[in-house]
C-alpha positions in Angstrom: 86.2 -25.5 -49.7 88.2 -26.1 -52.8 88.4 -29.8 -53.9 90.5 -31.6 -56.5 88.7 -34.8 -57.4 89.5 -36.1 -60.8 86.9 -36.5 -63.5 87.2 -40.3 -63.2 86.5 -40.0 -59.4 83.5 -37.8 -60.0 82.0 -40.5 -62.2 81.3 -42.3 -58.9 78.0 -40.9 -57.6 79.1 -41.2 -54.0 82.3 -39.2 -54.6 80.3 -36.7 -56.6 78.1 -36.2 -53.6 81.1 -35.9 -51.3 82.6 -33.2 -53.6 79.3 -31.3 -53.4 79.2 -31.5 -49.6 82.9 -30.5 -49.2 82.5 -27.5 -51.5 79.7 -26.2 -49.3 82.1 -26.0 -46.3 83.6 -22.5 -45.7 85.8 -23.4 -42.7 83.9 -21.0 -40.4 84.1 -23.2 -37.4 80.6 -22.5 -36.1 80.2 -26.3 -35.8 82.9 -26.6 -33.2 80.8 -24.7 -30.6 78.1 -27.4 -30.6 80.1 -30.5 -31.3 80.0 -32.7 -28.1 83.4 -34.3 -28.7 85.1 -31.0 -29.4 83.4 -29.5 -26.3 84.8 -32.3 -24.2 88.2 -33.0 -25.8 89.2 -29.6 -27.3 90.9 -31.4 -30.2 90.3 -29.9 -33.7 90.5 -33.4 -35.2 87.5 -34.3 -33.0 85.4 -31.5 -34.4 83.3 -31.6 -37.6 85.6 -29.2 -39.3 88.6 -31.4 -38.4 86.9 -34.5 -39.5 85.9 -32.9 -42.8 89.6 -32.1 -43.6 90.5 -35.7 -42.8 87.7 -37.1 -45.0 88.6 -34.8 -47.8 92.3 -35.8 -47.7 91.4 -39.5 -47.6 88.8 -39.5 -50.4 90.6 -37.1 -52.7 93.8 -39.1 -52.5 91.8 -42.4 -52.8 93.9 -43.6 -49.9 93.1 -46.4 -47.4 92.0 -45.1 -44.0 94.6 -44.9 -41.3 94.3 -45.7 -37.6 94.3 -42.0 -36.8 91.4 -41.2 -39.2 89.4 -44.2 -37.9 89.9 -43.1 -34.3 88.5 -39.6 -34.9 85.7 -40.8 -37.1 84.8 -43.4 -34.5 84.6 -40.7 -31.9 81.9 -38.8 -33.9 78.5 -39.4 -32.4 76.6 -38.6 -35.6 74.5 -36.4 -33.4 74.2 -33.9 -36.3 74.3 -30.9 -34.0 76.9 -29.5 -36.5 74.2 -29.6 -39.2 71.8 -27.5 -37.2 74.6 -25.0 -36.5 76.1 -24.8 -40.0 75.2 -21.6 -41.8 76.3 -23.1 -45.2 74.1 -26.2 -45.2 76.9 -28.8 -45.2 75.3 -32.2 -45.2 77.8 -33.7 -42.7 75.6 -36.8 -42.2 76.0 -38.1 -45.7 79.7 -37.3 -45.7 80.6 -39.0 -42.5 78.5 -42.1 -43.4 80.4 -42.4 -46.7 83.7 -41.9 -44.9 82.8 -44.7 -42.4 82.1 -47.1 -45.2 85.5 -46.2 -46.7 87.1 -46.9 -43.3 85.3 -50.3 -43.1 86.4 -51.2 -46.6 90.1 -50.1 -46.4 91.3 -50.4 -42.8 91.6 -53.6 -40.8 90.6 -52.9 -37.2 92.3 -54.7 -34.3 90.8 -58.1 -33.6 88.9 -57.1 -30.5 87.3 -54.1 -32.2 86.3 -56.2 -35.2 84.8 -58.9 -33.1 82.7 -56.5 -31.0 81.4 -54.6 -34.0 80.5 -57.9 -35.7 78.7 -59.1 -32.6 76.7 -55.9 -32.2 75.8 -55.7 -35.9 74.7 -59.4 -35.9 72.9 -59.4 -32.5 71.1 -56.1 -32.0 68.8 -56.2 -35.1 67.5 -59.6 -34.0 65.0 -59.2 -31.1 65.0 -62.9 -30.2 68.7 -63.2 -29.9 69.1 -59.8 -28.3 66.6 -60.9 -25.6 68.6 -64.0 -24.9 71.8 -62.0 -24.7 70.3 -59.5 -22.2 69.2 -62.4 -20.0 72.8 -63.7 -20.0 74.0 -60.1 -19.3 71.7 -59.9 -16.2 73.6 -62.8 -14.6 76.9 -61.2 -15.4 76.0 -57.7 -14.2 77.8 -58.1 -10.8 81.1 -58.2 -12.8 80.6 -54.9 -14.6 82.8 -52.8 -12.4 85.5 -55.5 -12.3 85.6 -55.8 -16.1 85.3 -52.1 -16.9 85.9 -50.8 -20.5 83.5 -51.9 -23.2 82.4 -55.1 -21.5 81.6 -53.2 -18.3 79.7 -50.6 -20.3 77.6 -53.3 -22.0 76.7 -54.9 -18.7 75.9 -51.6 -17.0 73.4 -50.8 -19.8 71.7 -54.1 -19.5 68.3 -53.7 -17.9 67.7 -55.1 -14.4 64.5 -56.8 -15.7 62.9 -57.4 -19.1 59.3 -57.3 -20.1 57.7 -60.2 -21.9 57.5 -60.0 -25.7 54.5 -57.9 -26.7 51.7 -59.3 -29.0 51.5 -55.9 -30.8 54.9 -56.5 -32.4 53.6 -59.4 -34.6 52.3 -58.6 -38.1 48.6 -57.6 -37.9 46.1 -54.8 -38.3 44.6 -52.8 -35.4 41.3 -51.2 -36.3 40.6 -47.5 -35.6 38.3 -46.6 -32.8 35.3 -44.9 -34.3 35.6 -43.5 -37.7 38.8 -44.3 -39.5 40.7 -41.1 -40.2 44.0 -42.6 -41.5 45.7 -45.9 -42.3 49.3 -46.0 -41.0 52.0 -48.5 -40.7 53.9 -48.8 -37.4 57.6 -49.7 -37.4 58.1 -51.9 -34.4 61.9 -51.9 -34.6 64.3 -54.3 -33.1 66.1 -53.4 -29.8 63.1 -51.2 -28.6 60.6 -54.1 -28.6 63.0 -56.0 -26.3 64.0 -53.1 -24.0 60.7 -51.4 -23.7 57.8 -53.2 -25.4 55.3 -50.9 -23.7 56.3 -48.1 -26.1 54.8 -49.8 -29.1 51.8 -50.8 -27.1 51.2 -47.2 -26.1 51.7 -46.0 -29.7 49.0 -48.4 -31.0 46.6 -47.4 -28.3 47.2 -43.7 -29.0 46.9 -44.0 -32.7 43.8 -46.2 -32.8 42.1 -44.0 -30.1 42.6 -41.0 -32.5 41.1 -42.7 -35.5 44.0 -44.5 -37.1 44.0 -48.0 -38.4 47.5 -49.3 -37.6 49.3 -51.9 -39.7 52.3 -53.9 -38.5 53.6 -55.0 -41.9 54.9 -58.5 -42.5 58.6 -58.4 -43.3 59.5 -55.1 -41.7 62.1 -55.1 -39.0 65.4 -53.3 -38.1 65.9 -50.0 -39.9 69.6 -50.6 -40.5 70.8 -47.6 -38.7 73.1 -49.5 -36.3 75.1 -51.1 -39.1 74.9 -48.1 -41.3 76.6 -45.9 -38.8 79.3 -48.5 -38.3 80.1 -48.3 -42.0 78.7 -51.7 -42.8 76.7 -50.8 -45.9 75.7 -54.2 -47.1 73.5 -55.2 -44.1 72.2 -51.7 -43.8 71.0 -51.5 -47.3 69.6 -55.0 -47.1 67.5 -53.9 -44.0 66.4 -50.8 -46.0 65.2 -52.9 -48.9 63.3 -55.3 -46.7 61.4 -52.5 -45.0 60.8 -50.7 -48.3 59.4 -54.0 -49.7 57.1 -54.6 -46.7 55.7 -51.0 -46.7 55.5 -50.7 -50.5 53.2 -53.8 -50.5 50.9 -51.9 -48.1 51.1 -48.7 -50.1 50.3 -50.5 -53.3 47.5 -52.5 -51.6 45.1 -50.8 -49.3 47.3 -47.7 -49.1 49.2 -46.0 -46.3 48.8 -42.4 -45.2 52.0 -42.6 -43.2 54.7 -44.8 -41.8 54.9 -44.0 -38.1 58.1 -44.4 -36.2 58.5 -43.9 -32.4 62.3 -44.3 -32.2 63.8 -41.1 -33.6 67.1 -42.8 -34.4 65.2 -45.1 -36.7 63.1 -42.3 -38.1 66.1 -40.3 -39.2 67.5 -43.3 -41.2 64.1 -44.3 -42.7 63.6 -40.8 -43.9 67.0 -41.1 -45.6 66.1 -44.4 -47.5 65.5 -42.4 -50.6 69.1 -41.2 -50.5 70.6 -44.5 -49.5 69.0 -46.4 -52.4 69.1 -43.5 -54.9 71.5 -45.3 -57.2 69.6 -48.6 -57.2 67.1 -48.5 -60.1 65.1 -51.4 -58.7 64.5 -49.7 -55.4 65.0 -45.9 -55.8 61.4 -44.9 -56.6 59.8 -47.1 -53.8 62.5 -46.0 -51.3 61.9 -42.3 -52.1 58.1 -42.8 -51.6 58.6 -44.6 -48.3 60.9 -41.8 -47.0 58.3 -39.2 -48.1 55.6 -40.9 -46.1 57.6 -41.5 -42.9 56.6 -39.5 -39.8 57.7 -39.4 -36.2 54.8 -40.2 -33.9 54.8 -36.6 -32.6 54.4 -35.3 -36.2 51.4 -37.5 -36.7 49.8 -36.6 -33.4 50.3 -32.9 -34.0 48.4 -33.3 -37.3 45.6 -35.4 -35.8 45.1 -33.2 -32.7 45.4 -34.6 -29.2 42.2 -35.4 -27.2 43.3 -35.5 -23.5 40.7 -36.7 -21.0 42.6 -35.7 -17.8 45.5 -33.5 -16.8 48.3 -35.3 -15.0 49.9 -32.1 -13.9 53.4 -33.5 -13.5 56.6 -31.6 -14.4 58.5 -33.2 -17.3 62.1 -32.6 -18.2 62.0 -33.0 -21.9 65.1 -34.5 -23.5 65.3 -33.7 -27.2 67.0 -36.6 -28.9 69.7 -35.6 -31.4 68.1 -37.7 -34.1 64.8 -35.8 -33.6 66.0 -32.2 -33.2 69.0 -32.3 -35.5 68.3 -35.3 -37.8 64.6 -34.6 -38.4 64.4 -30.9 -37.3 61.5 -31.7 -35.0 61.8 -29.5 -31.9 58.5 -28.0 -30.9 55.8 -30.7 -31.6 56.8 -33.0 -28.7 56.8 -30.2 -26.2 53.6 -28.7 -27.5 51.9 -32.1 -27.3 53.1 -32.7 -23.7 51.7 -29.3 -22.7 48.4 -30.0 -24.4 48.3 -33.3 -22.4 48.5 -31.4 -19.1 52.2 -31.7 -18.3 54.5 -28.8 -17.2 57.4 -29.0 -19.7 60.9 -28.0 -18.4 63.9 -27.8 -20.7 67.4 -28.5 -19.5 70.5 -26.5 -20.1 72.6 -27.5 -23.1 69.6 -29.2 -24.9 71.7 -29.4 -28.1 74.4 -31.7 -26.6 74.1 -35.4 -27.1 73.5 -37.8 -24.1 76.2 -40.1 -25.4 73.9 -43.0 -26.5 74.1 -42.5 -30.3 73.2 -46.0 -31.4 76.2 -48.3 -30.4 78.4 -45.3 -29.4 77.9 -45.9 -25.7 79.2 -49.5 -26.2 82.1 -48.7 -28.5 83.2 -45.4 -26.9 82.1 -45.8 -23.2 84.5 -43.2 -21.7 83.2 -40.3 -23.8 79.7 -41.6 -23.7 79.7 -41.7 -19.9 81.0 -38.1 -19.6 78.2 -36.9 -21.9 75.6 -39.0 -20.0 76.6 -37.6 -16.7 76.5 -34.0 -18.0 73.1 -34.6 -19.6 71.7 -36.2 -16.4 72.9 -33.4 -14.2 71.2 -30.8 -16.5 68.0 -32.8 -16.5 67.9 -33.3 -12.8 68.6 -29.6 -12.2 65.2 -28.8 -13.7 63.5 -30.1 -10.6 61.1 -32.1 -12.8 59.2 -35.2 -11.7 60.3 -37.3 -14.6 62.2 -37.3 -17.9 60.5 -37.8 -21.3 62.3 -38.6 -24.6 61.5 -39.9 -28.0 64.3 -42.4 -28.6 64.9 -45.7 -26.9 68.7 -45.3 -27.0 68.5 -42.0 -25.1 66.1 -43.4 -22.6 68.4 -46.4 -21.8 71.4 -44.2 -21.6 69.9 -41.6 -19.3 68.1 -44.1 -17.1 71.4 -45.8 -16.4 72.4 -42.8 -14.2 69.3 -40.7 -13.6 67.4 -40.6 -10.3 64.2 -39.7 -12.1 61.8 -42.0 -14.0 62.5 -42.0 -17.8 59.6 -42.6 -20.2 58.8 -42.2 -23.8 56.8 -39.2 -24.8 54.2 -41.4 -26.4 53.6 -43.2 -23.0 52.6 -39.8 -21.5 50.4 -38.9 -24.4 48.7 -42.3 -24.2 48.1 -41.8 -20.4 46.7 -38.4 -20.8 44.2 -39.6 -23.4 42.9 -42.6 -21.5 45.7 -45.1 -21.4 47.4 -46.6 -18.3 49.8 -44.6 -16.2 53.4 -45.5 -17.1 55.1 -47.7 -14.5 57.3 -45.9 -12.0 55.8 -42.4 -12.2 54.9 -40.4 -9.2 51.2 -39.9 -8.6 49.7 -36.6 -7.3 50.1 -37.9 -3.7 53.8 -38.5 -4.3 53.6 -42.3 -4.3 55.2 -44.2 -7.2 53.0 -46.3 -9.4 
């Protein structure tokens, strides 16, 4: 694609990167076939190619965003399926994130939209406040069908019950069982430790059982993905710096072989810290090192080798989270590990299409998100599996809101097969739920 940025514009490193990305696009349109919003809506402006044209026009002209541009960028799930499909290597993720920041800086949203986005960006990264909000949402759940729209979507996604805060989420060190093979940091996250604290517990058990000393670093918290994808760069970069600082202290101290993440949406962002902080001389080197050491839990377990002690024998419909398969290019390791653990893995139709969760997307774009969720759930249930496994808490919450099957994290199944407790709600060999 031909561009016409001025030399003055290209002095800006962000615009220089945008120019490079835009020039890689050859208008081929392969991306439209795998873009969820284009598949649903059939509107060129809701395809990656259409959004790229809008972004190019806005950035080249140094113009404020318009309501139309904001609408079509807001409808993008950032699922990154287009990047998997693109034969030219267009780095759409960096381009759309930059465009969203430009929208946030130059366009004033309607009051209700601004208020909701501010609430979500303030609330979700804070586990204590998020827990209180979910307790309040539980009492308001009967109103979800009456309210409809975004409020109804928020209440529908609120869990019927909450687990108690887990002690594993506090800063501490868990010793390896037997000989120590690796020393790793576990990112405990924000929303996940409220919605499903058992995931971090299973991860700690699995890692320590396989010879890892696990560190929960003081000062680490939300990865910043939620605000980053809303175009709110200041809080996103602040979160990135806090995490880099926390993990860098461990790297410089006793050392870390890896930073392990069990929420793939977070993992995609942390692996991009080096890019996000590349122009900050105080943080660029440490951020690049943190990104280089970041691993999804399935990457680590594939390297360590799984040691199952029994074979559950259940059929698992594996949902490949977009952030894992498209963002991190991890596709085979989770399925291979599940098979090694004694599960029968079944893959649904249209595995490349997003479930509609996409961070806060299912709260901000509930109509499209619901259509994608129902399509995904139907494909998963058609496999005839006993349960659904996924590697991202957002996907799990979204799918569980409509699925008739238990939905668990992949790591819970690996933990069970290697000596941990059976995840709640799973069928046993006699067909009775746990």
